[in-house]
C-alpha positions in Angstrom: -3.4 -3.7 5.8 -2.9 -0.4 7.4 -0.2 2.0 6.3 0.6 5.1 8.4 3.5 7.5 7.5 4.8 10.5 9.4 7.6 12.7 8.1 9.7 14.8 10.5 12.2 17.3 9.1 15.2 18.2 11.2 17.4 21.1 10.3 17.4 24.7 9.2 15.3 26.2 6.5 18.3 28.1 4.9 21.7 26.6 4.2 25.1 27.4 2.8 27.5 25.4 0.7 31.3 25.2 1.3 33.4 23.6 -1.4 36.9 22.3 -0.8 39.5 20.6 -3.0 38.1 17.1 -2.2 34.9 17.6 -0.3 31.8 19.7 0.1 29.8 20.7 3.1 26.2 21.9 3.2 25.3 23.5 6.5 21.7 23.7 7.7 20.3 21.2 5.1 17.1 19.6 6.3 17.2 15.8 6.9 13.9 13.9 6.6 13.1 10.9 8.8 10.2 8.7 7.8 8.4 6.9 10.6 5.9 4.3 9.4 3.8 1.3 10.5 3.7 -1.0 7.5 1.2 -3.6 8.5 -1.3 -4.4 11.2 -4.3 -6.5 12.0 -6.2 -3.7 13.7 -9.3 -4.5 11.6 -9.6 -8.0 13.1 -12.3 -8.3 15.7 -11.6 -9.2 19.3 -8.0 -7.9 19.2 -7.1 -5.2 21.7 -3.4 -4.6 21.3 -1.3 -1.5 21.3 2.4 -1.6 20.1 4.7 1.3 20.2 8.4 1.3 19.1 10.5 4.4 20.1 12.7 6.4 19.7 12.6 6.2 15.9 15.2 7.0 14.6 17.4 5.6 17.3 21.1 5.6 18.1 21.6 2.6 20.4 18.4 1.2 22.1 14.9 0.7 20.8 12.0 0.5 23.3 9.0 -1.7 22.5 5.8 -1.1 24.5 2.9 -3.6 24.4 -0.4 -2.7 26.0 -3.6 -4.6 26.1 -2.1 -7.9 25.0 -4.5 -10.8 25.0 -1.8 -13.0 23.4 0.1 -15.3 25.7 3.1 -15.5 23.5 4.5 -12.4 21.6 7.8 -12.5 19.7 9.8 -10.0 17.7 12.2 -10.3 14.8 14.6 -7.5 13.8 15.6 -7.8 10.2 17.9 -6.0 7.8 16.4 -4.5 4.6 17.6 -7.6 2.8 15.5 -9.8 5.1 18.4 -11.2 7.1 17.3 -11.9 10.7 19.5 -10.0 13.2 17.7 -10.5 16.5 14.8 -12.8 17.5 13.4 -12.9 21.0 10.2 -13.5 23.0 8.4 -10.4 24.5 8.2 -11.2 28.2 6.8 -7.9 29.6 5.0 -4.7 28.6 8.3 -2.9 28.0 11.2 -4.5 26.0 14.5 -2.8 25.3 16.2 -3.9 22.1 20.0 -3.3 21.9 20.9 -1.8 18.5 24.2 -0.2 19.5 26.3 -2.9 17.7 24.3 -2.4 14.4 25.5 -0.2 11.6 23.4 2.8 10.5 20.6 2.0 8.2 17.0 0.9 7.9 15.6 -2.2 9.7 12.3 -3.9 10.1 10.9 -4.8 13.5 8.2 -7.5 13.1 5.9 -8.5 15.9 4.4 -11.9 15.9 1.8 -13.8 18.0 2.3 -17.5 18.6 -0.6 -19.2 20.4 1.2 -22.3 21.6 2.0 -23.5 18.0 5.0 -23.4 15.8 3.2 -21.0 13.4 3.7 -17.3 14.2 1.1 -14.8 13.0 2.5 -11.4 12.0 0.8 -8.6 13.9 2.8 -5.5 13.0 5.8 -4.4 11.1 7.7 -1.2 12.1 10.3 0.5 9.8 13.2 1.5 12.2 15.9 4.0 11.3 19.3 3.4 13.0 21.5 6.5 13.0 
């Protein structure tokens, strides 16, 4: 298993707090976004596959790029954190656009599978996707 994590901080270094009667506002607070690849089979021999999911975090559409695929049948599943399947589809080209506009803000898992003509799918990679 391979785990890669990249933290990106967006915001200002200094901030101010404004307090009201029923709310508070913190201007300039840094917000952290975690981008991670949770699993992969990169150590397996004979597999030359590059998978990229961007932009992450996303507002409405997620692009999935596949390069060097030797697998005739790639599939993806988009799941909620609870494991509920939201979208499942076959990857038919090197670039696939996944519509996430109708989904609520949160964290999702994008799982990529290979199916070599059988009913059994082998998980290749899992991406952690943040929907804003």
